[in-house]
C-alpha positions in Angstrom: -91.8 64.2 -18.8 -94.9 65.4 -20.5 -97.6 63.1 -21.7 -97.7 64.9 -25.1 -95.8 63.6 -28.1 -92.8 65.6 -29.3 -94.1 67.9 -31.9 -90.8 68.9 -33.6 -88.6 66.0 -34.5 -85.8 68.4 -35.6 -85.9 70.5 -32.4 -82.2 71.0 -31.4 -81.1 70.0 -27.9 -77.6 71.2 -28.2 -75.3 73.2 -30.4 -76.1 77.0 -30.9 -77.5 78.8 -27.9 -81.0 80.1 -28.1 -82.2 83.6 -27.1 -85.1 82.2 -25.2 -85.9 78.8 -23.8 -88.8 76.9 -25.1 -91.8 76.7 -22.9 -91.5 73.5 -20.8 -94.1 70.7 -21.1 -96.9 70.8 -18.6 -95.9 67.4 -17.2 -93.4 67.2 -14.4 -91.3 64.7 -12.5 -88.8 64.7 -9.7 -85.8 65.5 -12.0 -87.6 68.6 -13.3 -88.4 69.6 -9.6 -84.7 69.4 -8.8 -83.7 71.5 -11.8 -86.4 74.0 -11.0 -85.1 74.4 -7.5 -81.5 74.7 -8.6 -82.3 77.4 -11.1 -84.5 79.2 -8.6 -81.7 79.2 -6.0 -79.2 80.6 -8.4 -77.0 77.5 -7.8 -75.1 77.9 -11.1 -75.2 81.7 -11.3 -71.5 82.0 -10.4 -70.4 79.1 -12.5 -67.4 79.4 -14.8 -68.4 78.0 -18.1 -65.1 78.2 -19.9 -63.7 74.9 -18.7 -61.9 73.7 -15.5 -59.0 75.6 -14.1 -56.8 72.6 -13.7 -53.6 71.6 -15.6 -55.3 71.0 -18.9 -58.0 73.5 -19.8 -60.7 72.2 -22.2 -63.7 73.4 -24.2 -62.9 77.1 -24.1 -65.8 79.2 -25.4 -68.6 77.2 -23.8 -71.8 79.3 -23.3 -71.5 81.6 -20.3 -75.3 81.8 -19.6 -75.5 80.8 -15.9 -79.2 79.9 -16.2 -78.5 77.1 -18.6 -78.5 73.5 -17.6 -76.2 71.1 -19.2 -76.8 67.4 -19.5 -75.1 64.6 -21.3 -75.7 61.2 -22.9 -72.6 59.1 -22.2 -72.7 55.6 -23.8 -69.8 53.2 -23.8 -69.1 52.2 -27.4 -69.2 48.5 -26.8 -72.5 47.6 -28.5 -75.5 49.0 -30.2 -77.9 51.2 -28.3 -81.3 49.7 -27.3 -84.7 51.0 -26.5 -83.7 51.5 -22.8 -81.0 53.9 -24.0 -83.6 55.7 -26.1 -85.5 56.6 -22.9 -82.3 58.1 -21.5 -81.6 59.9 -24.8 -85.0 61.4 -24.8 -84.7 62.4 -21.2 -81.3 64.1 -21.4 -81.8 65.8 -24.7 -85.4 66.6 -23.8 -84.5 68.3 -20.6 -81.8 70.4 -22.3 -84.2 71.4 -25.0 -87.0 72.3 -22.6 -84.8 74.4 -20.3 -82.9 76.1 -23.1 -79.7 74.3 -22.3 -77.4 72.0 -24.1 -76.9 68.2 -24.1 -73.5 66.6 -24.9 -73.0 63.3 -26.6 -69.9 61.8 -25.0 -68.4 58.4 -25.5 -67.1 56.9 -22.3 -64.4 54.9 -24.2 -62.1 53.7 -21.4 -62.0 49.9 -22.3 -60.1 49.3 -25.5 -60.7 45.6 -25.4 -64.4 45.9 -26.0 -64.9 49.2 -27.9 -65.0 49.6 -31.6 -65.5 52.4 -34.1 -68.4 50.5 -35.5 -70.3 51.0 -32.2 -69.3 54.7 -32.2 -70.8 55.2 -35.7 -73.9 53.2 -34.8 -74.6 55.3 -31.7 -74.1 58.6 -33.6 -76.5 57.4 -36.2 -79.1 56.2 -33.7 -79.1 59.5 -31.7 -79.4 61.5 -34.9 -82.2 59.3 -36.2 -84.2 59.8 -33.0 -84.2 63.5 -33.8 -81.6 65.0 -31.5 -78.7 67.3 -32.2 -75.7 67.8 -30.0 -74.2 70.6 -32.2 -70.6 71.1 -31.4 -70.8 69.1 -28.2 -69.4 65.7 -29.3 -66.8 64.4 -26.8 -64.9 61.3 -25.8 -63.6 60.3 -22.4 -60.4 59.6 -24.3 -60.2 63.4 -24.9 -59.3 63.6 -21.2 -56.8 60.9 -20.8 -54.0 63.4 -20.2 -56.0 65.3 -17.6 -57.3 62.1 -15.9 -53.7 61.0 -15.6 -52.6 64.3 -14.1 -55.5 64.2 -11.6 -54.4 60.7 -10.6 -51.0 62.0 -9.8 -52.6 64.7 -7.7 -54.4 62.0 -5.7 -51.1 60.3 -5.2 -49.3 63.4 -4.1 -52.1 64.2 -1.6 -51.8 60.7 -0.1 -55.2 59.6 -1.4 -54.1 57.1 -4.0 -51.6 54.2 -4.0 -50.3 51.5 -6.3 -51.5 48.1 -5.2 -49.7 45.0 -6.2 -52.1 42.4 -5.0 -53.3 39.8 -7.4 -56.9 40.0 -8.6 -57.9 37.1 -6.4 -56.2 38.6 -3.4 -57.8 42.0 -4.0 -61.3 40.3 -4.1 -60.6 38.6 -0.8 -59.3 41.8 0.8 -62.2 43.8 -0.4 -64.7 41.9 1.8 -68.4 41.4 1.2 -71.7 43.0 2.0 -71.5 41.2 5.4 -67.8 41.4 6.0 -65.7 44.6 6.0 -62.6 44.8 3.8 -59.0 44.7 4.9 -56.4 47.2 4.0 -53.9 46.1 1.4 -50.3 45.6 2.6 -49.3 48.1 -0.1 -51.7 50.8 1.1 -49.1 52.8 3.1 -46.5 53.0 0.3 -44.9 56.4 0.4 -46.2 58.9 -2.1 -42.9 59.1 -3.9 -42.8 55.4 -4.4 -46.4 55.3 -5.6 -45.7 58.1 -8.1 -42.6 56.4 -9.4 -44.5 53.1 -9.8 -47.4 54.8 -11.5 -45.2 56.5 -14.0 -43.5 53.2 -14.8 -46.9 51.7 -15.3 -47.6 54.4 -17.8 -44.2 53.7 -19.5 -45.2 50.1 -20.1 -42.7 48.4 -17.9 -45.2 46.0 -16.3 -47.5 43.3 -17.8 -51.2 43.4 -17.5 -52.5 42.7 -14.0 -49.2 43.4 -12.2 -50.3 46.7 -10.5 -53.4 48.9 -10.2 -53.9 52.4 -8.9 -56.4 52.6 -6.1 -58.0 55.5 -4.2 -57.5 55.5 -0.5 -61.0 55.9 1.0 -62.4 53.5 3.6 -62.0 49.7 3.5 -64.6 49.3 6.2 -67.3 51.3 4.4 -70.7 49.7 4.1 -70.7 50.8 0.5 -68.3 48.5 -1.3 -67.7 51.1 -4.0 -65.8 53.1 -1.4 -63.5 50.4 -0.4 -60.4 51.8 -2.1 -61.7 51.5 -5.6 -59.4 50.8 -8.5 -59.1 53.8 -10.8 -56.3 52.7 -13.2 -55.3 49.3 -14.6 -52.6 48.1 -17.0 -54.0 47.0 -20.3 -51.6 46.6 -23.3 -54.3 47.1 -25.9 -54.7 49.5 -28.8 -57.5 52.1 -28.3 -59.8 52.8 -31.3 -58.9 56.6 -31.0 -55.6 56.8 -29.2 -53.9 53.8 -30.7 -50.9 52.6 -28.6 -50.3 55.9 -26.8 -51.5 54.5 -23.5 -51.1 51.1 -21.8 -52.9 52.1 -18.7 -56.6 53.1 -18.8 -58.8 54.7 -16.2 -61.9 52.9 -14.9 -65.4 54.2 -15.5 -66.3 55.4 -12.0 -63.2 57.6 -11.9 -63.5 58.8 -15.5 -67.2 59.5 -15.7 -67.5 62.0 -12.9 -64.4 63.9 -14.0 -65.6 64.0 -17.6 -68.9 65.5 -16.3 -67.0 68.2 -14.4 -64.6 69.0 -17.3 -67.7 69.6 -19.5 -69.5 71.7 -16.9 -72.4 69.2 -16.7 -74.9 70.5 -14.2 -77.2 67.4 -13.9 -75.6 64.0 -14.5 -78.7 61.8 -15.0 -78.2 58.1 -14.9 -80.2 54.9 -14.0 -80.7 53.5 -10.6 -77.9 50.9 -10.7 -75.5 53.8 -10.3 -77.1 55.0 -7.1 -74.6 53.2 -4.9 -71.8 54.8 -7.0 -72.9 58.3 -6.3 -70.9 58.6 -3.0 -67.8 57.8 -5.0 -68.8 60.2 -7.8 -69.1 63.0 -5.2 -66.0 62.0 -3.3 -63.7 62.2 -6.3 -65.1 65.6 -7.4 -65.0 67.1 -3.9 -61.4 66.1 -3.4 -60.4 67.6 -6.8 -62.2 70.8 -5.8 -60.4 70.8 -2.5 -57.1 70.5 -4.5 -58.1 73.5 -6.6 -58.3 71.4 -9.7 -62.1 71.9 -10.1 -64.4 74.7 -9.2 -67.7 74.5 -7.5 -70.6 74.0 -8.0 -69.9 70.5 -9.1 -72.1 68.3 -11.2 -74.8 66.4 -9.3 -75.7 62.8 -10.1 -79.5 62.0 -10.2 -80.8 58.5 -10.7 -84.0 57.4 -12.3 -85.6 54.0 -13.0 -84.2 52.1 -16.0 -86.6 50.8 -18.6 -87.6 47.2 -18.4 -90.0 45.7 -20.9 -91.8 42.3 -21.1 -90.8 39.9 -23.9 -87.4 41.7 -24.2 -83.9 41.4 -22.9 -81.9 44.6 -22.5 -78.8 43.1 -21.0 -75.9 44.1 -23.2 -74.2 40.7 -22.4 -77.3 38.8 -23.6 -77.7 40.9 -26.7 -74.1 40.3 -27.6 -74.8 36.6 -27.1 -77.8 36.6 -29.4 -75.7 38.3 -32.1 -72.5 36.4 -31.8 -74.1 33.0 -31.6 -76.4 33.7 -34.6 -79.7 33.5 -32.8 -80.6 36.8 -34.7 -79.4 38.3 -37.9 -77.2 40.9 -36.4 -77.6 44.0 -34.2 -80.2 45.5 -36.6 -82.3 42.4 -36.8 -85.9 43.7 -36.6 -86.6 41.4 -33.6 -83.8 43.0 -31.6 -84.7 45.8 -29.1 -81.8 47.9 -30.4 -82.6 51.2 -31.9 -81.1 50.0 -35.2 -83.4 46.9 -35.0 -86.5 49.1 -34.1 -85.7 51.3 -37.1 -85.4 48.4 -39.5 -88.6 46.9 -38.0 -90.5 50.0 -39.0 -90.6 52.1 -35.8 -90.5 55.8 -36.3 -88.4 58.3 -34.2 -91.7 60.0 -33.3 -93.2 56.7 -31.9 -90.2 56.1 -29.7 -90.2 59.7 -28.4 -93.9 59.4 -27.8 -93.2 56.2 -25.8 -90.6 58.0 -23.7 -93.1 60.8 -23.0 -95.9 58.4 -22.1 -94.0 56.2 -19.6 -92.5 59.2 -17.9 -89.7 59.2 -15.3 -89.9 57.2 -12.0 -87.7 56.6 -9.0 -88.4 52.9 -8.7 -87.7 50.1 -11.1 -90.7 48.4 -12.7 -91.4 46.3 -15.8 -93.7 47.8 -18.5 -95.7 45.8 -21.0 -94.2 46.0 -24.5 -97.7 46.5 -25.8 -97.3 50.2 -24.6 -94.4 50.6 -27.1 -96.4 48.9 -29.8 -99.4 51.0 -29.3 -97.3 54.2 -29.6 -96.2 52.9 -33.0 -99.8 52.2 -34.0 -100.9 55.6 -32.9 -98.1 57.3 -34.9 -98.4 55.2 -38.1 -102.2 55.4 -38.1 -101.7 59.1 -38.8 -98.8 59.0 -41.3 -99.0 55.6 -43.1 -100.9 55.5 -46.4 -103.0 52.4 -47.1 -102.2 49.7 -49.6 -103.5 46.2 -50.4 -101.4 43.1 -49.8 -102.5 39.5 -50.1 -100.3 37.5 -47.8 -101.6 34.0 -48.4 -102.8 34.2 -52.0 -105.7 32.1 -53.4 -106.9 32.6 -57.0 -110.4 33.9 -57.5 -111.9 33.6 -61.0 -114.9 35.7 -62.0 -116.5 33.5 -64.6 -118.9 36.0 -66.1 -116.3 38.8 -66.4 -115.1 39.3 -70.0 -111.8 37.5 -70.7 -109.0 40.0 -71.4 -111.0 42.9 -70.0 -109.6 45.1 -67.2 -110.7 48.3 -65.6 -109.8 50.7 -62.8 -111.1 50.8 -59.3 -110.3 53.6 -56.9 -109.2 53.4 -53.3 -108.4 56.2 -50.8 -104.8 56.6 -49.8 -105.9 57.3 -46.2 -109.5 56.9 -45.0 -109.3 59.8 -42.6 -107.3 62.1 -44.9 -109.2 62.8 -48.1 -106.6 65.4 -49.0 -104.2 62.6 -49.8 -106.4 61.6 -52.7 -107.2 58.2 -54.2 -105.2 55.7 -56.1 -106.0 53.3 -59.0 -106.4 49.6 -58.2 -106.5 47.5 -61.4 -109.4 45.0 -61.8 -109.5 42.0 -64.1 -111.1 38.5 -64.4 -108.7 36.7 -62.2 -107.8 38.0 -58.8 -105.9 37.1 -55.7 -107.7 36.9 -52.4 -106.7 35.7 -48.9 -107.0 32.0 -48.5 -108.8 32.6 -45.1 -111.5 34.5 -47.0 -112.9 31.2 -48.5 -114.2 28.1 -46.9 -116.4 25.3 -48.0 -117.8 24.7 -44.5 -118.4 28.1 -42.9 -118.6 28.4 -39.1 -121.3 30.4 -37.5 -120.8 34.2 -38.1 -118.6 33.6 -41.1 -119.5 36.3 -43.7 -116.8 35.8 -46.3 -116.8 33.5 -49.4 -118.4 30.1 -49.4 -120.5 28.4 -52.0 -123.7 30.3 -52.4 -122.7 33.4 -50.4 -122.0 36.9 -51.7 -119.4 39.4 -50.6 -118.2 42.8 -51.7 -114.8 43.0 -53.3 -113.7 46.1 -51.5 -113.5 49.1 -53.9 -115.0 46.8 -56.6 -118.0 44.6 -57.2 -120.3 42.3 -55.3 -119.6 38.7 -56.2 -121.3 35.4 -55.5 -119.4 32.2 -54.9 -120.3 29.4 -57.2 -117.7 26.7 -56.2 -114.0 25.9 -56.2 -111.3 23.8 -57.8 -109.1 21.3 -55.9 -105.8 19.6 -56.7 -105.2 15.8 -56.4 -104.6 16.2 -52.6 -107.9 17.9 -52.1 -106.4 21.4 -51.5 -108.4 24.3 -52.9 -106.5 26.0 -55.7 -109.1 28.3 -57.1 -112.5 29.8 -56.2 -115.1 30.6 -58.8 -117.7 33.3 -58.6 -119.9 35.6 -60.7 -120.1 39.4 -60.3 -123.1 41.8 -60.5 -122.0 44.5 -63.0 -124.3 47.2 -61.4 -122.6 47.0 -58.0 -119.2 48.7 -58.7 -118.2 50.8 -55.7 -118.6 54.5 -56.3 -121.3 54.2 -59.0 -125.0 55.2 -58.5 -127.0 52.4 -57.0 -124.0 50.2 -56.2 -125.2 49.7 -52.6 -128.6 48.3 -53.5 -127.3 44.8 -53.2 -126.8 44.3 -49.5 -124.0 41.9 -48.3 -122.6 41.3 -44.8 -119.0 40.7 -45.8 -116.2 42.6 -47.6 -112.8 41.2 -48.6 -109.7 42.7 -50.2 -108.2 41.5 -53.5 -105.7 42.2 -56.2 -105.7 41.7 -59.9 -103.5 38.6 -60.6 -102.4 40.1 -63.9 -101.1 43.3 -62.3 -100.0 42.3 -58.8 -96.4 42.4 -57.6 -94.9 39.4 -56.0 -92.6 40.3 -53.1 -90.9 38.9 -50.1 -92.6 39.8 -46.9 -91.2 39.1 -43.4 -93.7 38.6 -40.7 -91.8 39.4 -37.5 -93.1 38.7 -34.1 -91.8 39.0 -30.5 -88.4 37.4 -30.2 -89.3 35.7 -26.9 -92.4 33.7 -26.1 -92.6 34.5 -22.4 -92.9 37.9 -20.6 -89.7 37.5 -18.5 -87.1 35.8 -20.8 -84.5 33.9 -18.8 -86.3 34.2 -15.5 -87.0 30.4 -15.1 -84.5 28.9 -17.6 -81.7 29.8 -19.9 -82.8 32.8 -21.9 -82.1 30.9 -25.2 -84.8 28.4 -24.3 -87.3 31.2 -24.2 -86.8 32.3 -27.8 -90.0 32.3 -29.8 -89.5 29.8 -32.8 -92.1 31.7 -34.8 -90.6 35.1 -34.4 -89.7 35.3 -38.1 -91.7 34.0 -41.0 -90.8 34.7 -44.6 -93.5 34.5 -47.2 -94.1 35.5 -50.8 -97.1 37.9 -50.9 -98.9 39.7 -53.7 -98.9 43.5 -53.5 -100.4 46.4 -55.3 -98.4 47.0 -58.5 -97.2 50.4 -57.4 -95.4 48.8 -54.5 -92.9 47.4 -56.9 -91.2 50.8 -56.7 -91.4 51.2 -52.9 -88.5 53.2 -51.5 -86.4 51.8 -48.6 -88.0 52.8 -45.2 -91.4 53.6 -46.9 -94.0 52.8 -44.3 -97.5 51.7 -45.2 -100.5 50.1 -43.7 -101.4 46.8 -45.5 -105.1 46.7 -45.0 -106.2 44.2 -42.5 -102.7 43.0 -41.8 -100.9 45.8 -40.0 -98.1 48.3 -40.6 -95.1 47.4 -42.8 -91.9 49.0 -44.0 -89.7 48.5 -47.0 -86.5 47.0 -45.6 -83.8 49.6 -45.6 -81.1 47.0 -46.2 -82.5 44.3 -48.5 -85.0 46.3 -50.7 -83.7 47.0 -54.2 -85.2 49.0 -57.0 -88.0 47.0 -58.5 -87.5 44.2 -55.9 -89.0 45.4 -52.5 -88.7 43.5 -49.3 -91.3 44.3 -46.6 -91.0 43.9 -42.8 -94.1 43.8 -40.6 -93.6 46.5 -38.0 -96.7 45.8 -35.9 -100.2 44.3 -36.3 -103.3 46.5 -36.3 -104.1 45.3 -32.8 -102.3 43.5 -30.0 -102.5 39.9 -31.1 -100.7 38.8 -27.8 -103.4 40.2 -25.5 -104.5 37.6 -23.1 -102.0 35.0 -24.3 -99.3 35.5 -21.7 
């Protein structure tokens, strides 16, 4: 993939054909090299694009341009997508876009016990939010249940599949290990007619779960365990989220996935490295079906790339489900979660995630990347797009004793320091202000240039003030700072810079400021490799979420959900898309202005 950020967030990667392919990015990787070679050789020139010629033709009218490639993103709808899936989404849709092809969105929904419509909806929303469009090419593996069943009967008739009645424990024992070959099941040589009759009775619902399975007949002594007569159908009396109670037998993933690719005329089936050992089975199934005349060549080819691993993050779906179901986070879209929904609520932009995918590229070997790379992509993106505002997160009252009581005026601040075309905004000024508590101390350390008795600072966009003292409560806590201002030093007026000071602090008029809930999110885990040395739950960062009441510029009272801003000095924030209400905003911190974890691991 290219090192350049995606320039068009709405660039289609599916749907209507284009007359001319977009120019491909200058960057390259081994997957692009394979595609280039395939196109140069004319591998797909004779391909029939109208669907497979088997017993149930599907997807008539598919584009007939033989130069096109066709990819797919095939999630199982048993959870929310995470940042690792985002890499695959960007890769598959990006390749289709760059080569003028199409990318399908397909749900591999073969396990009714774990799949829900909620997950389907969340996946569709996530892919769309990332900026990709599949056009008319939205499919489900359940679309092919009839065809998958018919192909299973073909395997039985050709003597390459049999109904096995071993128990699950017996099957594990017969399967062998990496160091011990498997043994053939005593049911392996059942006659084809008997297998066919049993399989049809399985479909008719005559047997309880676990009684029988359908297995391919390949090689029980193979060094690749995936080829040791893999199970391709099991009995499961469970309602499916799309097909209801129509089926009580369901195909397994390895069998379903490759056939689904072939039925959709996928050219390059791109997946992560954990499926590398499954490729021989992928090829075996498709080659046999082509031999039977059920599929035409050329067949889809599986290509593996390294999955995304990040520090301070877990991407195991099992562990993510545990975090959600046990209440360690506030749902799948908790801003601390690595899910795409969580990233969106945290304040990530689609452009930042696509930029991240571009920067990290595509590799053949697994590695772990520092999460700071992802965070830096967000900073780079928001630095350009986010307007600046003032927020006081830990408010301390500042009283300007020589400023007229009841008086107020306007100061002006730029909306973006590098973009004057965005104009300036009004920041109200009055006698009593809010400043950050850390901007005052009675005993300043060396190099401290903010407020302390006798010192002067500039109130950014306002006046120079000199600290004259402070007030304390009965416990000795500072509750107010007092100062005097120099009227001739207002920013933007002639001669304002004649009074030289070393420090500048931000502020808000106490009379005009808007109090709001601000959530300071940090990394969910406190160690780079969560769960590597102890239970993953023990590595949760107890300070990953802190809720405060901050003082904000008055205009932020009307902030719209998902409005992204830079709070000067504090980082980038977003108005929460779920909890913000008109007149009552809630802000989440997306990322600090710099990597505050650098050197702490």
